[in-house]
C-alpha positions in Angstrom: 94.4 103.3 145.1 92.0 103.3 142.4 93.3 105.9 139.5 90.9 108.6 139.1 91.6 108.9 135.4 90.6 105.0 134.9 88.6 104.2 137.1 84.5 103.2 136.2 82.7 104.3 139.5 79.4 103.1 140.3 78.1 107.0 139.6 79.7 106.4 135.7 77.6 102.9 135.6 74.6 104.1 136.4 74.9 107.6 133.7 76.1 105.2 131.6 72.8 103.2 131.8 71.5 106.1 131.1 73.3 106.7 128.2 72.8 102.9 126.1 69.0 103.6 126.7 68.6 106.9 125.2 71.5 106.2 122.4 69.8 102.8 120.9 67.9 102.9 117.7 65.2 100.0 116.5 66.9 98.0 113.8 64.1 98.0 111.7 64.6 102.5 110.8 67.6 101.4 109.6 65.6 99.3 106.7 62.6 101.5 106.9 65.1 104.6 105.8 67.2 102.3 103.7 70.5 103.5 105.5 73.4 102.1 104.4 75.7 101.2 107.5 78.8 101.3 107.1 78.3 103.2 103.9 77.7 100.0 102.5 74.8 97.6 101.0 73.5 93.8 102.2 76.3 92.7 99.4 79.5 94.7 101.1 79.4 96.6 97.8 81.0 100.1 99.0 78.3 103.4 98.8 80.3 105.7 96.2 81.3 108.6 97.5 84.0 110.5 95.9 86.7 109.9 93.0 90.7 108.7 92.8 93.2 108.0 90.4 95.6 106.5 93.7 94.2 102.6 93.2 91.6 100.4 91.8 89.9 97.4 94.2 88.6 94.7 91.0 86.2 92.0 92.9 83.5 91.8 90.7 82.7 91.5 86.7 79.7 92.5 84.7 78.1 89.7 83.1 76.2 89.8 79.5 72.8 90.1 81.7 74.6 93.5 83.4 74.8 91.6 87.3 77.8 92.0 89.1 79.1 88.6 89.6 82.4 87.8 91.9 85.8 87.3 90.4 89.3 86.7 91.3 90.7 90.3 93.2 92.9 92.0 91.3 94.6 95.4 93.1 96.0 98.3 91.2 99.0 101.1 91.9 98.6 104.0 90.1 97.0 101.5 87.4 99.4 99.0 87.5 98.1 95.5 88.7 100.3 95.2 92.3 101.4 91.1 90.9 103.3 92.8 88.2 104.7 95.7 90.5 105.8 92.9 93.2 107.2 91.1 90.6 109.1 93.3 89.0 111.1 94.5 91.9 111.3 90.6 92.7 112.8 89.9 89.9 115.5 93.2 90.0 116.3 92.2 93.4 115.3 95.3 94.8 113.4 96.7 97.3 109.7 97.9 96.1 109.0 100.1 99.0 110.7 103.7 98.1 109.3 103.1 94.7 105.4 101.9 95.6 105.6 105.4 97.4 107.2 107.5 94.6 104.1 105.6 92.5 102.0 106.3 94.9 102.2 110.4 95.2 103.7 111.1 91.4 101.5 108.5 88.9 103.8 106.5 87.5 107.0 104.5 88.5 110.5 106.1 88.8 113.3 105.9 86.0 116.3 104.7 87.6 117.8 108.4 88.4 114.5 109.6 89.9 114.2 106.6 92.0 117.8 107.5 93.6 117.1 110.9 94.4 113.9 109.7 95.9 115.8 107.5 98.5 118.4 109.9 99.1 115.7 112.6 100.2 113.9 110.0 102.8 117.0 108.9 103.8 118.1 113.0 104.4 114.5 113.0 106.1 114.5 110.1 108.6 116.1 112.4 111.3 114.2 113.3 114.4 114.2 117.0 115.8 117.4 117.4 118.3 116.2 116.0 121.9 112.7 114.6 120.1 113.4 111.1 121.4 114.4 112.0 125.1 112.0 114.5 125.4 109.0 113.1 123.6 108.8 109.3 122.6 110.7 108.2 126.1 108.5 110.2 128.4 105.3 109.2 129.5 105.4 105.9 127.0 101.9 104.3 125.7 101.3 100.7 126.4 99.7 100.9 123.0 102.3 102.1 119.9 99.7 103.4 117.6 99.0 106.1 120.6 102.4 106.4 120.6 103.0 106.8 117.2 99.6 109.6 116.9 101.2 111.6 120.2 104.3 111.5 118.4 102.8 112.7 114.7 100.8 115.8 116.7 103.5 116.9 118.5 105.8 117.2 115.4 103.7 120.2 114.6 105.5 122.2 117.2 108.8 121.8 115.5 106.7 122.8 111.7 107.3 126.0 111.3 105.1 126.2 108.2 103.1 123.0 110.0 99.7 125.0 108.9 100.4 125.7 105.3 98.0 123.1 103.4 100.0 124.1 99.9 100.9 121.2 97.7 104.6 121.7 97.9 104.0 122.1 101.9 101.7 119.0 101.9 104.5 117.3 100.2 107.3 117.9 102.4 105.5 117.4 105.2 104.2 113.9 104.0 107.7 112.6 102.6 109.3 113.5 106.4 106.8 111.6 107.6 107.2 109.0 105.4 110.0 108.9 106.5 110.2 108.5 110.6 107.5 106.8 110.6 110.0 103.6 111.2 111.7 105.1 113.9 108.4 107.0 116.1 107.0 103.5 115.8 109.9 101.2 116.9 111.8 103.9 119.6 108.3 104.4 120.8 108.1 100.4 120.9 112.4 100.4 122.8 110.8 103.2 125.8 107.4 101.0 126.3 109.5 97.7 126.8 112.6 99.4 128.6 110.2 101.6 131.1 107.2 99.4 131.4 108.7 95.4 130.8 112.3 96.1 132.2 114.4 95.6 129.3 117.2 96.8 127.8 117.1 100.0 125.8 118.5 100.0 122.5 117.7 103.3 120.4 119.9 102.6 117.1 120.3 105.3 114.4 119.0 104.6 111.0 121.7 103.8 107.6 121.0 105.8 104.8 122.1 103.7 102.5 119.4 101.1 103.6 115.8 100.7 102.8 112.7 101.2 104.5 112.8 97.9 105.3 116.1 97.1 106.2 116.0 99.7 108.7 113.1 98.9 110.5 115.1 96.0 111.3 118.0 97.3 111.9 117.2 99.8 114.2 114.6 96.8 116.2 116.6 94.4 116.4 119.5 94.4 119.7 122.3 93.0 117.4 121.2 95.3 114.1 121.0 92.2 112.3 119.0 90.5 109.7 119.1 88.3 106.3 118.1 89.1 103.3 115.2 87.2 102.9 113.7 88.8 106.2 114.0 92.2 105.0 112.4 91.0 101.4 109.4 89.8 102.9 108.9 92.6 104.6 109.8 95.2 102.7 106.7 93.7 100.3 104.2 93.2 103.1 104.9 97.0 103.5 104.3 97.5 99.5 100.9 95.2 100.0 99.9 97.6 103.1 100.5 100.7 101.0 97.5 101.8 99.7 93.6 99.8 99.3 91.7 102.5 97.5 89.8 105.7 99.2 87.1 103.6 101.0 89.4 101.4 103.7 88.4 103.4 107.1 91.7 104.9 107.8 91.7 106.5 104.3 88.2 107.8 104.1 89.2 109.2 107.4 92.4 110.8 105.8 89.9 112.3 103.1 87.3 113.6 105.4 89.4 115.9 107.6 91.3 116.6 105.3 88.7 118.4 103.4 87.9 120.7 106.6 91.4 122.2 105.7 93.2 121.1 108.3 97.2 121.0 108.9 98.8 117.4 107.9 99.9 116.2 111.5 96.1 116.7 112.3 95.0 114.9 109.2 97.5 111.7 109.5 97.0 111.3 113.5 93.2 110.9 112.5 94.3 107.9 110.2 96.2 106.4 113.0 93.5 106.5 115.3 91.4 105.2 112.5 94.0 102.2 111.4 94.4 101.2 115.9 90.9 99.8 116.0 90.7 95.8 115.7 88.2 95.8 113.2 90.3 97.6 110.8 94.4 97.4 111.6 94.5 95.1 114.4 92.9 91.6 112.5 96.4 90.0 112.0 96.5 90.0 115.6 93.1 88.0 115.9 94.3 85.9 113.4 97.7 84.7 115.3 95.9 84.9 118.6 93.9 82.7 117.2 96.4 80.0 116.2 97.7 80.3 119.1 94.5 78.5 120.4 93.7 76.3 117.8 97.2 74.9 118.0 97.1 74.1 121.6 93.3 72.6 121.1 94.5 70.5 118.1 95.7 66.6 118.9 97.4 66.1 115.3 97.4 69.5 113.4 97.3 67.7 109.8 93.9 66.3 110.8 91.2 67.5 108.3 88.3 66.6 110.4 90.0 67.7 113.6 90.3 71.3 112.4 86.9 71.9 110.8 85.3 70.6 114.2 87.5 74.1 115.7 86.7 75.7 112.4 82.7 75.7 113.2 83.2 75.8 117.3 84.5 78.5 116.6 81.7 79.9 114.4 79.2 78.7 116.8 81.3 81.3 119.8 82.3 78.4 121.7 85.8 78.5 121.0 88.6 81.2 121.4 87.2 84.6 121.8 83.2 83.2 120.9 83.0 86.1 118.6 81.7 83.7 115.7 84.7 84.8 113.2 87.4 82.6 111.8 90.1 85.6 111.8 92.1 86.3 108.2 88.6 84.8 106.7 86.4 87.0 104.7 86.9 90.6 103.1 84.5 94.0 103.1 85.6 93.9 98.8 87.1 91.2 97.9 85.2 87.3 98.2 87.3 85.2 95.4 90.6 86.0 96.5 92.6 88.4 97.5 95.3 89.5 95.7 97.9 90.9 98.4 96.9 87.1 100.1 97.9 85.3 96.9 101.0 87.4 96.8 102.3 86.7 100.1 101.5 83.7 100.3 104.8 82.1 98.2 106.9 84.2 100.6 105.6 83.0 103.7 106.2 79.7 102.4 110.1 80.4 102.0 110.7 82.2 105.3 108.8 79.4 107.3 111.3 77.3 105.5 113.9 79.4 106.5 112.7 79.4 110.4 112.1 75.5 110.2 108.2 76.4 110.7 106.8 73.9 108.4 104.4 72.8 110.6 103.0 76.2 111.4 102.9 77.2 107.6 100.7 73.9 106.4 98.5 74.1 109.1 98.2 78.1 108.0 97.2 76.1 104.5 95.3 73.7 105.4 92.6 76.2 107.3 93.1 78.7 104.2 91.6 75.4 102.3 88.7 74.4 104.7 88.3 77.7 106.4 85.4 79.0 103.1 84.4 75.4 102.9 83.3 75.4 106.6 82.1 79.3 106.6 79.7 78.5 103.2 78.2 75.1 105.5 77.5 76.9 108.6 76.5 80.7 107.2 74.0 82.1 104.8 77.3 84.3 102.8 76.1 87.1 100.1 79.5 86.4 98.0 82.6 83.7 98.0 84.7 83.9 100.8 88.8 83.7 101.1 91.9 84.2 102.8 92.9 87.9 103.6 96.0 89.5 103.6 96.0 89.3 107.7 96.0 86.0 107.4 99.2 85.7 106.4 100.8 88.9 107.6 100.6 88.0 111.5 102.2 84.6 110.7 105.4 86.7 108.9 105.9 89.3 111.5 106.2 86.6 113.9 108.6 84.9 111.6 110.8 87.6 111.8 110.6 88.0 115.5 108.3 91.7 115.6 106.7 92.3 119.2 103.0 92.1 118.7 102.5 95.9 119.6 104.4 96.8 116.3 102.2 94.6 114.1 99.4 97.6 113.7 102.2 100.4 113.3 104.2 98.2 111.0 100.9 98.2 109.1 100.8 102.6 109.7 104.7 102.7 108.2 103.7 100.9 105.0 99.8 103.0 105.0 101.4 106.3 105.7 102.5 106.8 101.9 98.6 106.1 100.6 97.2 108.1 103.5 99.5 111.1 101.9 98.8 110.2 98.1 95.0 110.7 99.1 95.8 113.9 101.1 97.1 115.5 98.3 94.8 114.3 95.7 92.0 116.0 97.9 93.5 119.6 98.3 94.6 119.1 94.6 90.8 118.9 93.9 89.3 121.5 96.4 86.2 119.0 96.8 84.1 120.3 99.5 84.1 119.7 103.0 82.7 116.4 103.1 79.1 115.8 105.2 77.0 113.2 104.7 73.5 112.7 105.9 71.4 111.6 109.1 68.1 111.1 109.5 66.7 112.2 113.5 64.7 109.8 114.1 64.0 111.3 118.0 60.5 112.6 118.5 59.9 116.4 119.1 59.5 117.1 122.9 58.9 120.2 124.9 61.3 122.0 127.6 60.2 121.6 130.6 61.6 123.9 133.6 64.1 122.2 136.2 61.3 122.2 138.7 58.9 120.1 136.6 60.8 117.5 135.3 60.8 113.8 137.2 
């Protein structure tokens, strides 16, 4: 029997044709009125809509002629180069996500005592309300973990006696709790789905207050709670690289927009989750993984450059994989010559592939990373350089860690909630106006017709 809540009936199909016809806008009008579609110009540069102290993306430099030319990409968290940040905690053999969250929230790196207190605070907040797992997460589990995460965040509103208080101390408290709880909400949501929808055993492990976010993620996800040191450190680096990326990315801008209405923290963060759920934003690494799965099936020799090039051309010609005309993981809205996050990730990917015995897969990824930009330049008119982005490798890493595909985007959210929280506090701290850009109407005026005169 059809499900009335999900069936598209013939009546709906007919009405949808009316919707599409009446909502279509002549593409030439966007150029006529100089509309920056997607708040970006033809070169992909974003329209300036705000100021931030939290992070900076550098992908171009101004030459002597005053022209902006592409340069190797750089990313700064509170003025600190991401490569220096990662290099620092790696050299000292420490996990870095917690101090990265501290840096994003408070504007500077913590000293040892501050870091220990901050880690202890997150550990104390890493406890869900009594019966929350049973009453909320286990009931009506969703097939989409981002839907589960958003619903859980909105439900936490009901457990907070000061949910609507948007003073900075209260919002900071809420933000720290959400940073601490996102791993539990995501993994427990997956375990419920895996049990009720897939018929697998149900595991609900408690986090260990002595462990880092990355370690706890692996601990509560795996049936035996076991993991190697390299696995935890690579996942930790992934969290650091995804924690923040400027105020203009879709989910962070969403955080600013919704926060500017003076709504509560749970609503603002749930809106950001809704943005990140979209495959154009948070699901790119899943597309990369599936593209490579298709590629490995189609190629006879993974080391044959001509054969790999032919497959990449078929992708661009909409003749392979999902026929979208894209080489997933190649190119970025901001970066051109290189994505610094991909540069950092690459060496950790190599180490993990060696530990997992997946050298051949890594070699294929490296080959596609080298050949992809070359094929794109040959086949397409491009306005800036093209290089591998962080999503090119992150899905491969998550696969090697044995993480289910359903958790790829929630892991992005587990990292990015630190950046969202910092931007929410920044928006509230500067008491800006409600964000309201302009849309120009291109619909002609027409008279109202009485019901009996309408055709």
